[in-house]
C-alpha positions in Angstrom: 9.0 -15.2 -14.4 8.4 -18.3 -13.2 9.6 -18.8 -10.2 8.2 -22.2 -9.1 9.9 -25.0 -8.4 7.8 -27.4 -9.8 8.2 -25.7 -13.1 8.8 -29.6 -14.3 5.3 -32.3 -14.5 6.5 -34.3 -11.1 6.3 -38.3 -11.9 4.6 -39.6 -8.5 5.7 -42.0 -6.8 3.4 -43.7 -4.1 5.4 -46.7 -2.9 6.4 -46.2 0.7 4.6 -43.3 0.3 3.4 -40.4 -2.3 7.0 -38.6 -2.9 8.6 -37.6 -6.1 12.0 -36.2 -7.5 12.6 -33.1 -10.0 16.4 -33.1 -11.1 17.3 -29.2 -11.9 13.4 -27.9 -11.0 14.2 -24.0 -12.2 15.4 -22.5 -15.1 19.2 -22.3 -14.7 19.2 -18.4 -14.4 16.9 -17.9 -11.6 18.6 -20.5 -9.6 21.7 -18.5 -9.9 20.2 -16.0 -8.8 18.4 -17.2 -5.9 22.2 -18.7 -5.2 24.0 -15.3 -5.1 21.5 -13.7 -3.5 21.4 -16.7 -1.0 20.4 -14.4 2.7 23.8 -16.1 4.5 24.1 -13.3 7.0 21.2 -13.1 7.8 20.4 -16.5 8.7 23.5 -16.9 10.7 21.7 -14.3 12.6 19.6 -16.1 13.4 19.2 -18.5 17.1 20.1 -22.5 15.9 17.6 -25.0 16.5 18.0 -28.5 16.5 21.3 -27.9 19.6 23.1 -25.4 17.6 23.6 -27.1 14.4 20.5 -25.3 12.2 19.7 -21.8 12.1 16.3 -21.6 9.7 15.1 -18.0 8.5 11.3 -18.6 8.0 9.2 -17.0 5.6 7.6 -14.4 8.0 10.8 -13.0 7.9 11.4 -13.6 4.5 8.4 -11.4 4.0 9.5 -9.1 5.3 10.3 -5.8 3.1 13.9 -5.0 2.6 14.7 -8.1 5.2 15.8 -10.6 2.0 17.0 -9.8 -1.9 13.5 -9.2 -4.4 14.0 -12.6 -5.6 14.0 -14.4 -2.6 10.9 -12.4 -1.3 9.4 -13.2 -5.0 10.4 -16.7 -3.9 9.0 -17.0 -0.7 5.8 -14.8 -1.2 4.7 -17.6 -4.6 5.7 -20.7 -2.1 3.4 -19.9 0.9 0.6 -18.9 -2.4 -2.8 -20.9 -2.6 -1.5 -21.0 -5.8 1.5 -23.5 -5.4 -1.5 -25.2 -3.1 -2.9 -25.3 -6.3 0.0 -27.2 -7.7 0.7 -29.0 -5.2 -2.7 -30.4 -5.7 -2.0 -31.2 -9.8 1.3 -32.8 -8.5 0.1 -35.2 -5.9 -4.7 -35.2 -6.6 -6.3 -36.5 -4.6 -3.8 -37.0 -1.5 -3.9 -33.1 -1.1 -6.8 -31.7 0.5 -9.4 -29.1 -1.2 -10.7 -26.2 0.6 -13.3 -25.0 -0.2 -12.8 -20.9 -0.7 -8.5 -21.6 -0.4 -7.4 -17.8 -1.3 -8.7 -16.8 2.0 -8.2 -19.5 4.6 -4.3 -20.1 3.3 -1.8 -17.7 4.6 2.1 -17.6 5.4 2.6 -19.0 8.8 2.8 -16.1 10.8 0.5 -13.6 8.2 -1.7 -15.5 9.8 -5.2 -13.4 8.6 -7.8 -14.5 11.9 -9.0 -17.7 10.1 -7.3 -19.8 8.6 -7.1 -23.6 8.3 -3.6 -23.5 6.6 -1.0 -21.8 7.5 2.3 -22.5 4.5 5.9 -22.1 5.1 9.4 -21.2 2.7 12.3 -21.7 4.9 15.8 -20.9 4.3 18.0 -23.5 6.0 22.0 -23.5 6.7 22.9 -26.7 8.6 26.6 -25.9 10.1 29.3 -28.5 8.9 29.6 -32.0 11.6 29.8 -35.4 10.7 27.0 -36.4 11.8 23.3 -36.6 10.5 21.9 -33.6 11.0 18.2 -35.1 10.5 17.8 -38.8 11.7 14.9 -40.7 10.9 12.0 -39.4 11.7 8.5 -38.0 10.9 6.9 -35.3 10.5 3.9 -33.6 12.4 1.1 -34.9 11.9 -0.9 -31.6 10.7 1.2 -31.6 7.4 -0.1 -31.9 4.2 3.3 -32.1 2.6 6.3 -30.9 2.2 9.4 -29.8 -0.2 12.7 -30.1 -0.1 14.8 -27.6 -2.5 19.1 -27.9 -2.7 21.3 -25.6 -2.5 25.1 -26.7 -1.8 28.2 -24.1 -1.8 29.5 -24.9 -5.8 32.6 -25.9 -4.1 30.8 -27.9 -1.4 33.1 -31.0 -1.2 31.6 -33.0 1.1 29.6 -36.4 0.5 26.5 -37.3 2.4 23.8 -34.6 4.0 21.2 -36.7 1.3 17.4 -37.8 1.7 16.5 -40.6 2.3 13.6 -41.7 2.5 12.4 -45.1 4.7 9.7 -48.3 4.0 8.1 -49.0 8.0 6.0 -51.7 8.4 4.7 -49.6 11.3 2.0 -47.5 11.8 3.8 -44.5 14.3 1.9 -43.4 17.1 5.1 -42.9 19.5 8.2 -40.4 19.0 10.8 -38.6 20.6 10.2 -35.4 20.5 12.9 -33.7 22.2 14.9 -35.5 19.5 13.6 -34.3 16.7 10.3 -36.4 16.2 13.3 -39.2 15.7 10.9 -42.6 15.6 14.5 -45.0 16.6 14.8 -48.8 16.1 10.9 -48.1 14.1 12.3 -46.5 11.0 12.3 -49.9 8.6 15.2 -49.9 5.9 15.8 -46.6 3.6 14.4 -47.8 0.0 15.5 -44.4 -1.8 18.7 -42.0 -1.3 18.0 -38.3 -2.7 21.9 -36.7 -3.7 22.5 -33.6 -2.1 23.0 -31.9 -6.0 22.3 -28.3 -6.4 18.7 -27.8 -8.2 17.4 -31.2 -6.9 14.1 -30.8 -5.4 12.3 -33.9 -3.1 8.3 -33.7 -1.8 6.7 -36.4 0.1 3.1 -35.8 0.4 2.3 -36.6 4.7 -0.8 -38.5 4.2 0.1 -41.8 6.7 2.1 -42.6 10.2 4.4 -44.2 7.8 6.8 -40.9 5.8 9.5 -41.6 7.7 12.2 -40.1 6.4 15.5 -38.3 7.4 19.5 -36.9 5.6 22.1 -39.2 5.3 25.7 -37.9 7.6 28.1 -35.4 5.7 32.0 -36.8 5.6 34.4 -33.8 5.2 31.8 -31.2 5.7 33.5 -27.4 5.8 30.7 -25.4 4.5 27.6 -25.0 5.6 24.6 -27.4 4.0 21.9 -25.3 2.4 18.3 -26.5 0.9 15.2 -24.8 1.5 11.8 -26.6 3.7 8.5 -25.7 1.5 5.5 -27.1 3.9 1.6 -26.3 4.5 -0.1 -28.0 6.7 -3.2 -27.4 9.1 -4.1 -25.3 11.9 -5.0 -27.5 15.3 -8.7 -26.9 14.5 -9.0 -27.3 11.3 -7.4 -30.8 11.1 -10.1 -31.1 13.6 -13.3 -30.7 11.2 -11.0 -32.0 8.9 -11.2 -35.5 10.6 -14.6 -34.9 11.6 -15.6 -34.3 8.3 -13.6 -37.7 6.4 -15.3 -39.4 9.8 -18.7 -38.7 8.4 -18.2 -39.4 4.7 -17.7 -42.6 5.8 
């Protein structure tokens, strides 16, 4: 069973930063199974983030035997694997770094083998029904390599908004409000693309510069949680420094 969110070859868009959108990313039967087995109770048992509006069940928990349904454990295992990292390499080309001996230096966060360069994560996420943006314009941690977001709205969710928004800024952003989710304030620039909060829609971007500003539009008439899956890979601090040194030596 192919469970990858990249079964459809994406159309890579380079401006304002590398990204792609895939509609109906998963075969319908797999998507339906994930939706049916959504780990709501396990999510709501977690301590909420972002001032109490967001619950996240991370890979370190999703991979534990018996914690979630088998379909979710398999989904998490695959999307935190070196095989999926290579799929993202194929989608983004040289923008995703080539790492020698990848299989032995990549692990899901929380399952580190002790000397890994790259930590991956696959998080199920629920945002509470709110009438303001759950994520104002921000940039991600500079150690992040790529991020992907898969939407799983409830079938009877009649709200609007909650869309992924891509910004274009002319500024290299080096200062952020870390207490505000790495918000960038008036440096965000204009919104150049909006990805609707639709079932089985995937949006992914390569975090290759300090201009990768993105956010989420405010929801209207929300009565149900906003559901999504967050898939990422990032360097650890030591590996990020070594990669910078390698790049400098190649110049």
